MDTraj code that builds the backbone (N, CA, C; nanometers):
import mdtraj as md
import numpy as np

residues = "MET THR SER ARG ASP ASP LEU SER ASP LYS ASP LEU THR PRO PRO LYS ARG HIS GLY GLY LEU PRO ASN ARG THR SER GLY ARG ARG ARG ASP ARG HIS GLY ARG GLY LEU ARG GLY PRO LEU LEU PRO PRO ALA LEU PRO GLY ALA LEU SER ARG SER GLU GLN PHE ASP GLU HIS VAL ARG ALA ALA LEU GLN ARG LEU ASN ARG GLN TRP GLU ARG ARG LEU GLU LYS LEU GLU VAL ALA VAL GLU ASP VAL PRO PRO GLY GLU ALA ALA THR TRP ASP ALA THR ILE PRO PHE GLY ARG ALA VAL PRO ALA LEU SER GLY GLN PRO ASP ARG LEU ILE LEU TYR ARG ARG PRO ILE GLU ALA ARG ALA TYR ASP SER HIS ASP LEU GLY LEU LEU VAL LEU ASP VAL ILE VAL GLN GLN LEU ALA GLN LEU TRP ASN MET PRO PRO THR SER VAL ASP PRO GLY TYR ARG ASP".split()
xyz = np.array([
    [16.4021, 5.6579, 9.3184],
    [16.2852, 5.6450, 9.4005],
    [16.2188, 5.7813, 9.4094],
    [16.0915, 5.7836, 9.3954],
    [16.0184, 5.9106, 9.3995],
    [15.9479, 5.9258, 9.5320],
    [15.9371, 6.0450, 9.5745],
    [15.8634, 6.0717, 9.6989],
    [15.7205, 6.1100, 9.6643],
    [15.6383, 6.1165, 9.7641],
    [15.4976, 6.1498, 9.7452],
    [15.4831, 6.2920, 9.6911],
    [15.5739, 6.3797, 9.7242],
    [15.5663, 6.5177, 9.6773],
    [15.5931, 6.5278, 9.5281],
    [15.6663, 6.4324, 9.4705],
    [15.6989, 6.4369, 9.3288],
    [15.5818, 6.3950, 9.2397],
    [15.4829, 6.3259, 9.2961],
    [15.3690, 6.2787, 9.2164],
    [15.2702, 6.3924, 9.1959],
    [15.2202, 6.4042, 9.0774],
    [15.1204, 6.5081, 9.0515],
    [14.9823, 6.4587, 9.0949],
    [14.8863, 6.5479, 9.0993],
    [14.7505, 6.5140, 9.1420],
    [14.6844, 6.4146, 9.0469],
    [14.7143, 6.4233, 8.9172],
    [14.6498, 6.3327, 8.8229],
    [14.6986, 6.1885, 8.8382],
    [14.8153, 6.1674, 8.8936],
    [14.8652, 6.0324, 8.9160],
    [14.7943, 5.9646, 9.0333],
    [14.7350, 6.0427, 9.1240],
    [14.6683, 5.9858, 9.2402],
    [14.5210, 5.9546, 9.2166],
    [14.4639, 6.0011, 9.1078],
    [14.3224, 5.9742, 9.0800],
    [14.3072, 5.8315, 9.0303],
    [14.1987, 5.7643, 9.0727],
    [14.1792, 5.6262, 9.0260],
    [14.1494, 5.6245, 8.8766],
    [14.1881, 5.5182, 8.8096],
    [14.1628, 5.5100, 8.6655],
    [14.0126, 5.5024, 8.6379],
    [13.9722, 5.5583, 8.5237],
    [13.8316, 5.5541, 8.4844],
    [13.8004, 5.4189, 8.4226],
    [13.6710, 5.3832, 8.4295],
    [13.6270, 5.2580, 8.3682],
    [13.6195, 5.2745, 8.2177],
    [13.5978, 5.1651, 8.1496],
    [13.5861, 5.1623, 8.0046],
    [13.4821, 5.2648, 7.9599],
    [13.5172, 5.3474, 7.8659],
    [13.4246, 5.4458, 7.8134],
    [13.4136, 5.5700, 7.8988],
    [13.4904, 5.5788, 8.0038],
    [13.4867, 5.6961, 8.0876],
    [13.3623, 5.7054, 8.1750],
    [13.2857, 5.5965, 8.1881],
    [13.1644, 5.5988, 8.2688],
    [13.1989, 5.5784, 8.4154],
    [13.1271, 5.6435, 8.5039],
    [13.1536, 5.6235, 8.6463],
    [13.1147, 5.4841, 8.6906],
    [13.1767, 5.4350, 8.7961],
    [13.1496, 5.3026, 8.8497],
    [13.0230, 5.3090, 8.9351],
    [12.9128, 5.2566, 8.8815],
    [12.7856, 5.2564, 8.9533],
    [12.7460, 5.1118, 8.9812],
    [12.7148, 5.0849, 9.1030],
    [12.6675, 4.9516, 9.1380],
    [12.5300, 4.9651, 9.1995],
    [12.4366, 4.8889, 9.1497],
    [12.2996, 4.8960, 9.2000],
    [12.2738, 4.7941, 9.3087],
    [12.3529, 4.6878, 9.3138],
    [12.3317, 4.5851, 9.4144],
    [12.2362, 4.4768, 9.3680],
    [12.1425, 4.5083, 9.2811],
    [12.0465, 4.4087, 9.2361],
    [12.0930, 4.3367, 9.1110],
    [12.1358, 4.4099, 9.0128],
    [12.1817, 4.3511, 8.8876],
    [12.3154, 4.4133, 8.8517],
    [12.3907, 4.3445, 8.7722],
    [12.5226, 4.3959, 8.7351],
    [12.5118, 4.4920, 8.6183],
    [12.5931, 4.5968, 8.6219],
    [12.6057, 4.6906, 8.5115],
    [12.7402, 4.6611, 8.4477],
    [12.7427, 4.5662, 8.3604],
    [12.8672, 4.5178, 8.3060],
    [12.9162, 4.6071, 8.1930],
    [13.0321, 4.6601, 8.2062],
    [13.0995, 4.7397, 8.1041],
    [13.0174, 4.8617, 8.0623],
    [12.9357, 4.9132, 8.1531],
    [12.8602, 5.0330, 8.1238],
    [12.7509, 5.0148, 8.0210],
    [12.7025, 4.8936, 8.0015],
    [12.6013, 4.8662, 7.8995],
    [12.4588, 4.8770, 7.9524],
    [12.4422, 4.9071, 8.0773],
    [12.3092, 4.9168, 8.1344],
    [12.2783, 4.7955, 8.2199],
    [12.1685, 4.8046, 8.2939],
    [12.1316, 4.6960, 8.3837],
    [12.0770, 4.5776, 8.3058],
    [12.1031, 4.4615, 8.3580],
    [12.0515, 4.3403, 8.2957],
    [11.9044, 4.3237, 8.3291],
    [11.8304, 4.2708, 8.2370],
    [11.6900, 4.2420, 8.2583],
    [11.6667, 4.0925, 8.2520],
    [11.5439, 4.0491, 8.2701],
    [11.5160, 3.9057, 8.2606],
    [11.5357, 3.8564, 8.1166],
    [11.5794, 3.7331, 8.1023],
    [11.6006, 3.6776, 7.9690],
    [11.4692, 3.6501, 7.8982],
    [11.3697, 3.6062, 7.9743],
    [11.2386, 3.5768, 7.9178],
    [11.1321, 3.6525, 7.9957],
    [11.0278, 3.6967, 7.9283],
    [10.9178, 3.7583, 8.0022],
    [10.8540, 3.6559, 8.0968],
    [10.8026, 3.7008, 8.2106],
    [10.7474, 3.6068, 8.3091],
    [10.6304, 3.5233, 8.2582],
    [10.5621, 3.5670, 8.1527],
    [10.4463, 3.4933, 8.1026],
    [10.4846, 3.3672, 8.0241],
    [10.6076, 3.3583, 7.9761],
    [10.6486, 3.2423, 7.8975],
    [10.6853, 3.1255, 7.9880],
    [10.6610, 3.0005, 7.9423],
    [10.6914, 2.8835, 8.0253],
    [10.8381, 2.8690, 8.0600],
    [10.9278, 2.9166, 7.9762],
    [11.0703, 2.9049, 8.0024],
    [11.1173, 2.9902, 8.1185],
    [11.0350, 3.0857, 8.1606],
    [11.0722, 3.1725, 8.2716],
    [11.0537, 3.1031, 8.4061],
    [10.9815, 2.9920, 8.4083],
    [10.9597, 2.9178, 8.5321],
    [11.0763, 2.8230, 8.5580],
    [11.1064, 2.7999, 8.6838],
    [11.2091, 2.7022, 8.7190],
    [11.1543, 2.5612, 8.6959],
    [11.2399, 2.4628, 8.7028],
    [11.1969, 2.3247, 8.6804],
    [11.0950, 2.2809, 8.7854],
    [11.1168, 2.3201, 8.9093],
    [11.0213, 2.2812, 9.0138],
    [10.8882, 2.3530, 8.9955],
    [10.8896, 2.4778, 8.9482],
    [10.7645, 2.5491, 8.9219],
    [10.6901, 2.4874, 8.8041],
    [10.7619, 2.4451, 8.7010],
    [10.6986, 2.3769, 8.5885],
    [10.6361, 2.2457, 8.6340],
    [10.7073, 2.1734, 8.7197],
    [10.6545, 2.0473, 8.7713],
    [10.5266, 2.0728, 8.8516],
    [10.5269, 2.1759, 8.9349],
    [10.4081, 2.2104, 9.0130],
    [10.2897, 2.2436, 8.9221],
    [10.3163, 2.3085, 8.8090],
    [10.2094, 2.3388, 8.7136],
    [10.1517, 2.2113, 8.6537],
    [10.2356, 2.1132, 8.6253],
    [10.1866, 1.9848, 8.5741],
    [10.1006, 1.9139, 8.6790],
    [10.1413, 1.9218, 8.8048],
    [10.0629, 1.8602, 8.9126],
    [9.9269, 1.9284, 8.9233],
    [9.9238, 2.0614, 8.9170],
    [9.7969, 2.1343, 8.9238],
    [9.7053, 2.0968, 8.8083],
    [9.7612, 2.0876, 8.6881],
    [9.6808, 2.0521, 8.5705],
    [9.6226, 1.9119, 8.5840],
    [9.7012, 1.8184, 8.6340],
    [9.6529, 1.6806, 8.6511],
    [9.5413, 1.6751, 8.7556],
    [9.5583, 1.7472, 8.8643],
    [9.4558, 1.7477, 8.9684],
    [9.3285, 1.8176, 8.9214],
    [9.3405, 1.9211, 8.8389],
    [9.2219, 1.9853, 8.7827],
    [9.1465, 1.8905, 8.6908],
    [9.2203, 1.8113, 8.6155],
    [9.1549, 1.7133, 8.5275],
    [9.0772, 1.6109, 8.6089],
    [9.1366, 1.5643, 8.7188],
    [9.0697, 1.4642, 8.8026],
    [8.9625, 1.5260, 8.8915],
    [8.9702, 1.6557, 8.9145],
    [8.8762, 1.7233, 9.0025],
    [8.7339, 1.7224, 8.9470],
    [8.7200, 1.7139, 8.8158],
    [8.5861, 1.7095, 8.7549],
    [8.5068, 1.5892, 8.8039],
    [8.5734, 1.4756, 8.8177],
    [8.5060, 1.3515, 8.8563],
    [8.5129, 1.3250, 9.0066],
    [8.6186, 1.3659, 9.0734],
    [8.6421, 1.3294, 9.2128],
    [8.6530, 1.4524, 9.3041],
    [8.5689, 1.5511, 9.2830],
    [8.5815, 1.6767, 9.3555],
    [8.5740, 1.6579, 9.5075],
    [8.4786, 1.5813, 9.5569],
    [8.4632, 1.5643, 9.7023],
    [8.5803, 1.4899, 9.7654],
    [8.6297, 1.3883, 9.6970],
    [8.7414, 1.3121, 9.7536],
    [8.8723, 1.3895, 9.7463],
    [8.8902, 1.4706, 9.6421],
    [9.0140, 1.5461, 9.6275],
    [9.0199, 1.6662, 9.7216],
    [8.9033, 1.7122, 9.7700],
    [8.9030, 1.8223, 9.8669],
    [8.9745, 1.7820, 9.9952],
    [8.9657, 1.6543, 10.0307],
    [9.0241, 1.6041, 10.1550],
    [9.1656, 1.5499, 10.1344],
    [9.2198, 1.5677, 10.0149],
    [9.3520, 1.5146, 9.9823],
    [9.4574, 1.6231, 9.9967],
    [9.5672, 1.5883, 10.0585],
    [9.6818, 1.6783, 10.0697],
    [9.7899, 1.6275, 9.9751],
    [9.8395, 1.7155, 9.8868],
    [9.9392, 1.6773, 9.7870],
    [10.0697, 1.7499, 9.8182],
    [10.1792, 1.6738, 9.8166],
    [10.3116, 1.7310, 9.8419],
    [10.4069, 1.6860, 9.7313],
    [10.5046, 1.7703, 9.7010],
    [10.6078, 1.7371, 9.6033],
    [10.7421, 1.7453, 9.6743],
    [10.8173, 1.6366, 9.6671],
    [10.9530, 1.6333, 9.7223],
    [11.0496, 1.6074, 9.6080],
    [11.1734, 1.6483, 9.6262],
    [11.2718, 1.6308, 9.5193],
    [11.3060, 1.4841, 9.4952],
    [11.3411, 1.4128, 9.5997],
    [11.3812, 1.2719, 9.5878],
    [11.3174, 1.1914, 9.6996],
    [11.3057, 1.0596, 9.6810],
    [11.2528, 0.9754, 9.7889],
    [11.3496, 0.9720, 9.9074],
    [11.2976, 0.9607, 10.0269],
    [11.3858, 0.9585, 10.1438],
    [11.4560, 0.8246, 10.1607],
    [11.5648, 0.8255, 10.2329],
    [11.6320, 0.7025, 10.2752],
    [11.7049, 0.6285, 10.1664],
    [11.6999, 0.4980, 10.1776],
    [11.7758, 0.4083, 10.0907],
    [11.6969, 0.3642, 9.9681],
    [11.6018, 0.4435, 9.9217],
    [11.5193, 0.4032, 9.8074],
    [11.5963, 0.4051, 9.6768],
    [11.7090, 0.4721, 9.6708],
    [11.7825, 0.4867, 9.5454],
    [11.9019, 0.3918, 9.5358],
    [11.8905, 0.2718, 9.5890],
    [11.9985, 0.1753, 9.5757],
    [11.9899, 0.1075, 9.4392],
    [12.0956, 0.0391, 9.3994],
    [12.1016, -0.0218, 9.2666],
    [12.0008, -0.1329, 9.2480],
    [11.9722, -0.2081, 9.3523],
    [11.8830, -0.3223, 9.3351],
    [11.7361, -0.2862, 9.3543],
    [11.7044, -0.1700, 9.4045],
    [11.5657, -0.1308, 9.4272],
    [11.5168, -0.0403, 9.3141],
    [11.3873, -0.0450, 9.2894],
    [11.3289, 0.0476, 9.1932],
    [11.3035, 0.1805, 9.2639],
    [11.3229, 0.2871, 9.1944],
    [11.3052, 0.4196, 9.2533],
    [11.1582, 0.4571, 9.2404],
    [11.0927, 0.4890, 9.3507],
    [10.9499, 0.5221, 9.3441],
    [10.9270, 0.6617, 9.2862],
    [10.8133, 0.6768, 9.2184],
    [10.7730, 0.8063, 9.1647],
    [10.6838, 0.8813, 9.2627],
    [10.6211, 0.8085, 9.3522],
    [10.5306, 0.8720, 9.4469],
    [10.4928, 0.7760, 9.5578],
    [10.4171, 0.8300, 9.6535],
    [10.3737, 0.7493, 9.7670],
    [10.2389, 0.8022, 9.8128],
    [10.1481, 0.7110, 9.8467],
    [10.0170, 0.7465, 9.8999],
    [10.0142, 0.7084, 10.0475],
    [9.9750, 0.8027, 10.1310],
    [9.9687, 0.7807, 10.2756],
    [9.8230, 0.7943, 10.3168],
    [9.7616, 0.6849, 10.3657],
    [9.6210, 0.6944, 10.4073],
    [9.6043, 0.7840, 10.5299],
    [9.4818, 0.8317, 10.5470],
    [9.4498, 0.9214, 10.6577],
    [9.4684, 0.8504, 10.7915],
    [9.5276, 0.9224, 10.8871],
    [9.5494, 0.8704, 11.0210],
    [9.4962, 0.9704, 11.1240],
    [9.4120, 0.9271, 11.2130],
    [9.3620, 1.0030, 11.3279],
    [9.3389, 1.1515, 11.2996],
    [9.2455, 1.1795, 11.2138],
    [9.2105, 1.3176, 11.1857],
    [9.2928, 1.3841, 11.0771],
    [9.4002, 1.3240, 11.0321],
    [9.4827, 1.3784, 10.9243],
    [9.4197, 1.3396, 10.7896],
    [9.4321, 1.4241, 10.6869],
    [9.3781, 1.3881, 10.5553],
    [9.4674, 1.2865, 10.4838],
    [9.4115, 1.2241, 10.3805],
    [9.4936, 1.1399, 10.2933],
    [9.6040, 1.2268, 10.2346],
    [9.7191, 1.1653, 10.2106],
    [9.8331, 1.2424, 10.1610],
    [9.8944, 1.1728, 10.0406],
    [9.9238, 1.2516, 9.9384],
    [9.9870, 1.2025, 9.8171],
    [10.1194, 1.2758, 9.8010],
    [10.2287, 1.2004, 9.7914],
    [10.3621, 1.2590, 9.7794],
    [10.4202, 1.2181, 9.6445],
    [10.4624, 1.3179, 9.5656],
    [10.5260, 1.2923, 9.4366],
    [10.6733, 1.3279, 9.4471],
    [10.7580, 1.2466, 9.3818],
    [10.9017, 1.2700, 9.3825],
    [10.9417, 1.3272, 9.2467],
    [10.9774, 1.4545, 9.2464],
    [10.9997, 1.5302, 9.1238],
    [11.1170, 1.4795, 9.0400],
    [11.2323, 1.4598, 9.0987],
    [11.3522, 1.4254, 9.0205],
    [11.3408, 1.2911, 8.9478],
    [11.2930, 1.1834, 9.0117],
    [11.2776, 1.0582, 8.9357],
    [11.1771, 1.0686, 8.8214],
    [11.0704, 1.1456, 8.8420],
    [10.9700, 1.1616, 8.7358],
    [11.0288, 1.2425, 8.6206],
    [11.0999, 1.3506, 8.6524],
    [11.1624, 1.4314, 8.5473],
    [11.2670, 1.3523, 8.4699],
    [11.3402, 1.2663, 8.5376],
    [11.4432, 1.1870, 8.4710],
    [11.3823, 1.0883, 8.3722],
    [11.2606, 1.0458, 8.3965],
    [11.1952, 0.9476, 8.3112],
    [11.1266, 1.0112, 8.1900],
    [11.0906, 1.1401, 8.1996],
    [11.0164, 1.2068, 8.0929],
    [11.1101, 1.2534, 7.9812],
    [11.0602, 1.2505, 7.8576],
    [11.1384, 1.2935, 7.7414],
    [11.1320, 1.4444, 7.7215],
    [11.0127, 1.5016, 7.7385],
    [10.9939, 1.6452, 7.7189],
    [10.8830, 1.6937, 7.8118],
    [10.8442, 1.8186, 7.7977],
    [10.7446, 1.8775, 7.8869],
    [10.6082, 1.8104, 7.8723],
    [10.5698, 1.7790, 7.7500],
    [10.4414, 1.7122, 7.7279],
    [10.4403, 1.5740, 7.7926],
    [10.5464, 1.5003, 7.7725],
    [10.5581, 1.3675, 7.8328],
    [10.5618, 1.3768, 7.9856],
    [10.6232, 1.4816, 8.0375],
    [10.6264, 1.5023, 8.1823],
    [10.4856, 1.5219, 8.2374],
    [10.4028, 1.5995, 8.1666],
    [10.2649, 1.6194, 8.2097],
    [10.1860, 1.4897, 8.2118],
    [10.2048, 1.4068, 8.1092],
    [10.1356, 1.2774, 8.1048],
    [10.1851, 1.1835, 8.2145],
    [10.3152, 1.1846, 8.2393],
    [10.3719, 1.0982, 8.3419],
    [10.3259, 1.1408, 8.4814],
    [10.3188, 1.2702, 8.5061],
    [10.2688, 1.3191, 8.6350],
    [10.1248, 1.2742, 8.6552],
    [10.0427, 1.2864, 8.5513],
    [9.9033, 1.2416, 8.5603],
    [9.8963, 1.0928, 8.5897],
    [9.9772, 1.0125, 8.5213],
    [9.9770, 0.8682, 8.5435],
    [10.0176, 0.8321, 8.6859],
    [10.1190, 0.8998, 8.7387],
    [10.1645, 0.8716, 8.8748],
    [10.0551, 0.9078, 8.9753],
    [9.9911, 1.0221, 8.9557],
    [9.8827, 1.0621, 9.0461],
    [9.7682, 0.9626, 9.0399],
    [9.7307, 0.9194, 8.9199],
    [9.6216, 0.8219, 8.9053],
    [9.6585, 0.6895, 8.9728],
    [9.7816, 0.6424, 8.9536],
    [9.8246, 0.5170, 9.0171],
    [9.8205, 0.5273, 9.1698],
    [9.8689, 0.6378, 9.2226],
    [9.8719, 0.6527, 9.3682],
    [9.7306, 0.6677, 9.4260],
    [9.6438, 0.7397, 9.3564],
    [9.5048, 0.7515, 9.4033],
    [9.4328, 0.6181, 9.3949],
    [9.4588, 0.5412, 9.2905],
    [9.3972, 0.4092, 9.2784],
    [9.4416, 0.3192, 9.3931],
    [9.5683, 0.3268, 9.4292],
    [9.6188, 0.2484, 9.5425],
    [9.5554, 0.2970, 9.6734],
    [9.5425, 0.4262, 9.6883],
    [9.4863, 0.4844, 9.8103],
    [9.3384, 0.4520, 9.8253],
    [9.2650, 0.4556, 9.7158],
    [9.1205, 0.4331, 9.7193],
    [9.0807, 0.2892, 9.6898],
    [9.1770, 0.1992, 9.6708],
    [9.1517, 0.0567, 9.6447],
    [9.0600, 0.0352, 9.5246],
    [9.0980, 0.0914, 9.4123],
    [9.0236, 0.0714, 9.2878],
    [9.1219, 0.0679, 9.1720],
    [9.0818, 0.0151, 9.0575],
    [9.1741, 0.0127, 8.9434],
    [9.1992, 0.1539, 8.8887],
    [9.3159, 0.1774, 8.8304],
    [9.3484, 0.3108, 8.7779],
    [9.2503, 0.3585, 8.6697],
    [9.1942, 0.2653, 8.5915],
    [9.0984, 0.3068, 8.4871],
    [8.9682, 0.3565, 8.5475],
    [8.9378, 0.3217, 8.6709],
    [8.8191, 0.3764, 8.7368],
    [8.8459, 0.5179, 8.7874],
    [8.9686, 0.5442, 8.8272],
    [9.0043, 0.6791, 8.8740],
    [9.0050, 0.7745, 8.7549],
    [9.0681, 0.7337, 8.6449],
    [9.0732, 0.8151, 8.5225],
    [9.0515, 0.7242, 8.4037],
    [8.9369, 0.7395, 8.3339],
    [8.9108, 0.6528, 8.2179],
    [9.0153, 0.6666, 8.1069],
    [9.0857, 0.7771, 8.1004],
    [9.1884, 0.7963, 7.9988],
    [9.3250, 0.7498, 8.0406],
    [9.3330, 0.6724, 8.1500],
    [9.4611, 0.6249, 8.2001],
    [9.5295, 0.5368, 8.0974],
    [9.6590, 0.5609, 8.0783],
    [9.7373, 0.4793, 7.9841],
    [9.8277, 0.3877, 8.0639],
    [9.8338, 0.2627, 8.0250],
    [9.9133, 0.1650, 8.0987],
    [10.0578, 0.1717, 8.0621],
])
top = md.Topology()
chain = top.add_chain()
for i, resn in enumerate(residues, 1):
    res = top.add_residue(resn, chain, resSeq=i)
    for name in ("N", "CA", "C"):
        top.add_atom(name, md.element.get_by_symbol(name[0]), res)
traj = md.Trajectory(xyz[None], top)
């Protein structure tokens, strides 16, 4: 058994990291194995840098801009919301899962359009198809809200 006096000073120093680099932690990103700080995988300008919910929001904006050319006054009074899933018991086996819901204006409140992101994303094949599906859901809900056929809301509506 050795006593503390028998140990030399070099035995008490902590071991160095790989490559002899000091242990530096920035708190924001990891400096793994002394290779430098990690950066973003994709530049922020590329579509892949957006999260799924941000990409979905971009599709909603694009669809509303397309409809805004024809329905600018009516869309100014419309409130649009995106939720992840429908509330309550809408996802049971025997019920169809809704893609959206239109809520008519009540006592000073504007008309409201609610889109459910996860069911719409599950139905789309790719990003292009997701954009078309978002447009179709918005057109269907606006047609229901305004009591007109979907082809009157958007002449390019696909059935």
